[in-house]
N, C-alpha and C positions, 0 to 999 in steps of 0.2 A: 568366709563364701566358700563355696561351691568352685573347683578349678578343674574346667574342663579345657585340654588343651585341643588349641582350633588351626589346625593349615589354614585356616586363612587373617590367620592374627595379622597386622599388619606393621609393613618395618620403617622405622620413622629412620629421618634423614637431616642433616645438619643444612640448614639456608640461613639467607642472609637477615633473617629474621630473628626473632627472640628463639631460642631452643623451645622455649616452655610453651610457645606456644606452633611447635611444629605439623606439619600436616602430615599425611602417610603418601607416598613417592607411585610404592607399588604392590602389586599383591600377588599372593600365589596365584603361579598360572592357570591352576586346576579351576580355580574361581575367582571372577574377574570379581571387581569392587560392588559393579551395579545388580551380580546375582546374588548378593548380601543379604538385600533388601525384598528379594523374591518369595520368601520363604520365610515364617514361624520360626521352627526350629534353627532353618543357619542365623537369625538375630537373638534369638537365644544363648547360641554356641559364644556369636562375636559377645556380647555382653556378660557372661560369665569369664569368658576371656580377658576381658575388660577387667574385671572385678579378681582374676590371678597376676593383676601388674601389684596390689599391693601386697606390702612385706607383710610376712610372719609376723604380727603385734611381740609375738613371742621371743621374738629378735633384739631382746634391748641391752645387749651387750656390746654382743660384734657388727647389730645393723646398722646398714647409714640411717636407719629413717629416726631412730632417734637420740639425743648423746646419752638419756636414760641415767641408770644408778650409780653409774661411776663418774658421774658429772657432778653427781650432788657427794652430801656428808654421809651417805650412805657406805660406804665402801670404798676401795680401792685396790689396786691388782697390781702385781709384778708385771708382766704378761707386757708385752710393747705396745704402743697405741696404735698402730696400721691394726692391727685386731678390734680395742675397746675403744673405739673415737671418742666414747665419752672422758676420758681419758686425754687424750690428746686438746680436746676441745680446753678441759681444764688447767694443762699446762702450757696454753695458750699458742699451738703448734695449728691452730684455723686462722684462717684470714680471708678474706673477702675474693682474692687471687688465685688459692687455696684452700678447699675446705675439708683435705685428705679426705675426702669419700660420705664427709657425714651433709646430710642436708636430702629434701624429698621435693622440691623447685623444682624442678624439670619433670621429674616422674610424675607427678601429681597433675600439673598440666595439659602431661599427655592423656593420663586420666580422663581429666575433664573432658577432653576436645573429645577423645572418643565418646564420649557420653550423649554429645552434642551431635554430633555424628549419629548417633541413633538415635535421638528424638527429632530430629531431621528430615532422619530417612526411614521410620519406624511405619508410616501409614503407607507404603508400597506392598507392603506382602496382603496379599488377596486372601491369603487362609490362615487367617489374626482375625476374632471375635474381640468386641469391644473388651467384654472384659479379659481376655488375655492378652490385647493393650495396657488396660492399668495397670495390670499387672509388672508389664516391661516397663510401664514410666513410673512406677512405685519404686523399684531395685536400681532404675539408673537415674534418677535424682536422688536418692540417698547415696548412689556410688559418688556423684558428681558432688553434693556437698559433703562427705566423709572426705576427700579430696581436699574441699577446700579447710576443711576443719584441720588436717594436718599442717598445710602450710599456716593458717592461723597462730595454731598452739608452738611452731617453734618459729617463723619467721614476723607475725605480726599480721601487720595489714596485707590487706590481699590485692591482686588485680581483677574486677567482677569482669568475664567475660559473658556473662548470661547465657544467651541458644544462641548465639555466633559460635559459627563455623568455621572459623580464620581461612580464607584462602590463601595458596601460595604465587611468591612471584609480583608482588603488590608494590606499589612504590612505600619510600620506608616509612611517609607518614598515615600510610594504613594502619600500620602496626604500632603509632604511637601511640599512650597510654600512662595514665596515673593509677596509682592504688588508691582504693577506699581507704578511710578511715579503720580505727578499732572493728567502730561501734556499728558501721555500716555493714562493717565483712561478716560479723559475728550474727547482725540482724539477718544480715541476706541469708547464714547455711540455718540458721535455725528455719527460718520460710520454706526453706527448702525441704528439713526436715520436717515440718510442719506436712506439708504439699507430699512428700515422699510417705509419711505416716498412713496417710488415709487410703491407701491403696498395698498396705506389707499385711500379711499376718499376724495374728495377735502370737498364733503358736504355730511351731515348726515339727514337721516329719523329722523323728531323728535319724532317718537315711539324709539330710539337709542340715545334719547340724555344724555351724559354726557358719549359716546363713545370717542376716541381720533381721529383723521382725520390728514390729509397730514398736514395742518396749523398749529395743533400741536407740533409734531416731529419737525418740521421747527420753531416752536416760542420757543421751549424748545432747539432746538440746539443754539438760538440766546444767549437764556439767560445764558447757559452755556458757549460759546465762551466768551461774556462782564464779564462774571467772571473769565475767565481764564487771562484775558486778564490785569485784574486790578490788583493795585498794590500788595496787597497781595501776589497772586501768578504767580508775570512776575516783578520778579526781583527788587520791590520797595525798597528803601533804607527803608522806614518806615513800610515796610511790611515784603517784602519775604526774605529780608537781617535779618530785623530784630528776624523775628521770627522763621524764619527757617534756618537759616542759617548754622547751626549746626547738622541738620537732613538729615543724608547722610543714604543710606540703608544698612543694613551690609554686605553683599552678596560683593557688588560691589564699594562701596562707592560714589555711583550719589547721588548728591541732592533729593530728593524726591519733592521739589518744587524749579522749574528755578530762578537760581541766577542771572538770564542776562536778563533785558530788551529789549521785542520785539514789536517794534511797529505796527507791521506787524498781530498778536493777533487781535488789535483794529482795524482794516482792517475788518480785516476777521466777527469779531461782526457785523457791518455796514454793509456788505455785505449780514450775515444772515438776519439780521430784514429789509434790503433793501426787501429783496426776500419777505416775507410775507408781508412788503406794496403792492408786485407791485402784488401779487395774485387775490389781489381785491375783496378779499372775506369779508375785515374787517375794519369797521370802529368806531370811537366813538360814545357811544350810545347817542343820541341829542332827548331832548323833545321838541316840536314845543312850540314857546313863545307862552303864553294865559294871559286876561285880567289881570292875578292877578299877573302874573308876574315882580318880581322887577327893578324897574328900572334902568341900568345902569349907574355908572358914568359918567361923563363926563368930570374928570379934570388928568384922568390918563395919558395922552399923546402918547395916541394909539389910534387912530381916526380909524385903522380898527375896532377896537373895537363894538364899537356903529353903524359904518355905513355900514359894511359890515355881508354879513349872513356866518354862519357858513361854511367850519373849516378857511373860511379866517377871519373871526371875530365873535361876537355875537350875532346881533344884530334882528335876527331872531330866537332864542332857550331859554328857561328858564333850567340859570344854575342850580339851584336847583333842577329843580325835573329830569336834565337829567342827574346830579349826586349820588341823592338820590335814586333813583328809580330803578337803578343796582342793590341794597343789600337789597332793604324790603323785592322784593317779587310782588312789584306791576308792575315793568319790566317783560314781558314772556321772561324766559330765554332762551329759545330755539330759540328765536327769537331775540336775541341781538348779533346784529353784531360786537359788541366787546367782546363778551367772544369768544375768541379762542378755549377753551377747557374750560368746566367747568362741574357744575354735581350740582345735587341738594343733598341738608347736613341737615338730621334733628340732626348732629351737630350743627350748624350756628343756626336753630332754637331753639333750646334748650338753647345757649347760649345769645340769648337774655334777658334768664328769668334771667342771673346773677347784669341786668342794674335795672330790676323793683323792683321799692320802697316794701319793706316785708308786710305791715299794710294794706297799702291801695291796693294793685295793686296784691299781689301775686307772688312777684319774689325774690330774694335773695341780690340782691340794693349794689354789692359789687366788682362789675367789673369796677378798677378805671382806668379813661386818667391822665399820668403827666401832673405836667404844660407846661413843655418843652414843649409838645406836643401842646396843648394848644395857646401857647403864640406864636409858627411857622406859625399859618395860619395866612396870610396876614388879611389888614383889605379891605373892599368890593373895594377902589379902586389901591389894588394890595399890597399900601405901607406897611412896615412893622412898628408892632402897635410901636417902637420905634420912630419912624420917620412919623408919621402919619399928614394927612394935616386936614388945619381949617375945610373943607368943611365935614370930615370923622376923626372927632376926636378920639385918644383911650385918654379912662382915666377912672381912678380906685379911688374905694371908693366913688362912687359915686350914689345915684339913680337916675333912670330913672324917668319922669312924663311922662301925656297923657295917650291915648288912647290905644286901643291894634295897633300893629305893624302886619301888614298880607302880606305876600308876597306865592305865589306858597303852598296853602295850610299849610304854615307855621304864629304860632299865637307868638311874642313874645310880654311880657306885661311889657312895661316899667316898671312902681313903682312896682313889683318886683324882677328886675333884674337888677343887677350892669352896669355900663356904659359900664365898659371894652367887654359886650359879646355885645354891641350894633356896629354896622355897618361892623361886619367882614364878610367875603368873604361867602360864600353858603355854601365851605365846610366844615366848622366848624359848620353850625345850623346841618348838616345832619350829624355829628360825634359826637360832646362833647353833654352830659347831665349837663346843672351847674344849681347852686343853681337859681331859678324861675321861669324854665323852664318847660310850660303846657305839660301835657303828657293827649291824647288824649282819649285809649282805646276805639276808636268806639264800639268795636263790644258788650262789657258786655250789658246789657239794665239796667243795675242798675247803676242807678247815682251816689252813693258814692264812686263808682270803675272808674268814667270815669271822665274826662275831668282834672285833679289833677293839683294843682303844686305843685312840690317835691323840698322840700328845704333841705341841705346837714348841716346844720351848726349845730353847738348844742341847740339842742331844737329844730330844725326844725323835722320836720312828715317825714324825712328822714336822717336824724344825726344820732349822733354815739346812744347815746339815744333811737333811736325811736323804735328800732325793739323790737318786743314781740318775733322774734322767737330766736336769738342768738347773742351775744355781737360781734360778727365776719360780721354783715348782715349790713355794713354800708362802701362806700366809701373812701379809705384812705384818696384822695386826695381833696374830695370834686369834681368831677366830676363823670362819669359813657358814657359809650361809648352805643351812640344810634348808631350807624352804623345797618343799618341789622336790624334797629326798623320800622314796618307801623305804622303810625296813627291808624291802625282799630288793630292791635294787642294788646292783652286783655292777662291776666294770672288768674286774678280772678275775679268772675262774672258770672251771670246768661248770656246765648250763648257767654260769652268768647272766642276766638277764635285768634292764633295763625298762620299766612299766613307762609306757603312754602317756604322755602330760598332755595338758589343757593349757590353755591362758586366758584370762579372763581380762578380757578389755573394758569393762565394766560389770560390773555387780552390784548388786541389790545394798552391799553395807556402803558405799560409797553413796547412793541415793539419802540412804538415813542423814549419816552426816553429812550432806548439803542442803536439806533440810532440815537441822537442828541448829546450823549455821546459819543460814540464809534468817531465819523465824528470829535467831538472838538479832540478828544486825538491824532490826524496827524498831520504831517507835511509834507505830500509828498502825490504825489498819488500812489497807489495799484491797480494790477489787480489781483479779487481774483476769483477764478475759483469754485463754486458749483454746482455739480452735473453739469446739462448738459451748464450752463449760467456764463460769468462769467461780474463781476461787479467792474464799476472804482471809486474808490471809493477816496475821498480827505477830507482836513477840508473846506467843504463847508458852509461858513453860511449862506446864502441864505434856504440850504438844511435842517441845525442846525436849526434853525431860525422856518420853516414849519412845523417839525416834533414837536418842544417842543410847539411852540404856541399853537398846536391845545389841546394841554392840558388844557393850561392857559385858553384858550378862551372858553374851555367847560365850567370853574368853573367861569367865564364873568370876567377872570382876564386880564389888557392887557400884550401884547406878550415880549419877548425880545427887547431892544431894542438896537441903532448903539453902543454904548458904550460898553454897555454887551458885545455883541458879539467878539468884538474887545480882548476881555480876555478870553483867555481858561479857567483859575483859576477861574474867574467869572461864567462862563457859567457852568462850574463844579462844583461850590457851587450851583448855583440856582436847579441845577438838582435833588442835593443831597438834597436841602428843600423841592421841588416840590414831589420827591420822598417819601420823610418825611411826606406828607399830604396825595396826591393823594393814598396811600395805607396802611396809618391806618389801624395796625388789619389783616393784608392782608399776614400777614407771609413776607412782601419781606426785611425789617427791622432787623432784628437778621442777613441775608446774607450780607445783603448791605454795612452794617456797617462794617462787615469781609474784607470783597473785598475792599475796600475802607481804610484801615488799618487805620479804624477809632475806633475801639474796645474798644477800653480804652478811648479815650476821652468821647466816649457819653457813656462808662457803666460808668466809674469813678466818674460821677456826681449824686449824690443823688437824689431820688425820692421825691417828692415836691408836696405838692399845695396849697389848701386853708386851712386857718385854723378850721380845723374843731371839737377843743377842746374848743371855744368860741362861746359864743351864736351872734348871729345876731347884736345886739351894733349899728343898723343904716344900718349897711355895713358886707360884706363879705370879710375878709382879705386871701392875700396871708400869706404863710409863709418864713422863711429864711433859710438857706442851713444850720445854726446853731440848726434849730428850733430841738426839741426831736421827731415832726411828721414825720420826714421824713425817710426814709427807704436807708438804703445801702447795697450795693451789693457785692459780692467777685468778683475781677476785677484780675483775671488771666490769662497768653500771650497763658496757655495750652486750654484755653479754646474757642479758635477758630474751638477746633472741640473737638466733642467728645470722650469720651475713648470708644476702642473694650473692649469688654469682657478680663479679664485677666484670664480667663478658657479656650478663644481659643486660646491667645497668648502664652502661656503653652505651648499647644499643638503642637505646629507647631516651627522648629525645625529658618527657615530664617524671622520668622514672626515679624516685627519690630512694637512696638506701639507705638500709638501719641504723640508726643513730651511731660513731663512733665507731663502725667500718668503712 
């Protein structure tokens, strides 16, 4: 959203009622409160000033607004937990009395109150037409719904205040309230998004890139609806019943999380995704095949992959560039039709420094990716590493031979790289910095800081003993994240430049996978009405295949085959793995493993990697789960949600804390 500094932004003060219901006490002396509502331009500035209170969504590592990837099985870091709050969360440092700076409950309710203030006062402006009012209503309702969305994702059931602007200095009974159920919360947010979308533009001008559109509202509805339909929140025996079976509202005994499975919730999610698909505004980002594009494998059993143009195959695209360029800054963000809602992000740009070598490249060298994630990537022909083909074998503990392997501007040097990193799918090379990878850093003119082969074993130039800055500046797993890093990016040396980065809050690939997942769970046909349209949805194998295969084809991989499609359990398994790979370090996995009721399974497995405690000795070896190098994390069912501050809970008689906290 567009950030506009406005001198009349309101100051919040602590009062005896709940912090999240705080009211503004005073204003800039140059413009009194009543004056804000006299002119359209003042109201717009106030509205966009409210929008500026949302965090940079790209701040997924060190920001307070989400536990993020570091609270998942995606990665780990040696840096302190004060910076990477997600690590503190999974190490058990967060409590209801001290959240260690993690969480947005108070901030989001401050935004909600500001939105209610706008809606309550905007009619006072005499210079505003009805159409202009609708524009403000649309954005304000969206912001209010988005604030609730952030609360429900991290805390679960919300307190719904409606349009009410809470007054100050009232008796304590005035502030007493209770939480809505999870379903009531999601239904309200989606209804508000629907209402906001009526007045929001479908297309945005270049100069306002970063603002939400009608498509953003619809896409977030689809995300919320698939979450609501999933086992953790929809009566699942291993989810809702196991985690929340005894959690009831103290005022009436109603379960906060539904204990009864309702298939229609999946139907609503499918319809919501279908609506976005039928807008015709979005498509997966692709780059046309070039002379250096890596040839597609012929042994996949999917003839469409090599013979058909995208989206029915990958014969005409460059899979590496099509995925990689979205994140590095190479693709122009405001022209990218895959980005349903995205914004430029200094946080993402700065995140890249955590992956660069310290001594040679001016980075911090600690943003580690887990071996589990590395192993999840497919071979180039779509096989699993445990079932690789003769044409594209998976081998460990063997150094390659021969000259450079080059494709799509990427260089692989076999004599420096273990064979386990050969023949992998294109998203692997876009995401994973492994020992022996070439880092180009093209923008610096100093030869000593560019075209470096980076090594993570003990004694290597980026290993545990190499850093001259700190004994923390090394990757615990022997891998770093290279997503978001452009070959021109350089943090050190004359002329060093790091390209601007964007962060996709939600992109079209997610909508396709939501659609496939939701359809796959249906056992009968449903008619679902959204807005003015009715959608008929059911488990249609061709539609599941059509949506899922687009994501696979863009990566240069074969699509679903007939035997896989015949089993809904197999399709679900493949969708979960596809999401794990496709959205690595995009802050989806934290929420996905929870909604799938896979939280304990995914987090109980220790973080492991390569043996950074050993010298190369011919090759770089992975460690076992019994090694002292692995990192254990706290696994507790209460950690499905963050705790609401105990200070807030104590002030409201009928407020129920999240279970376990």
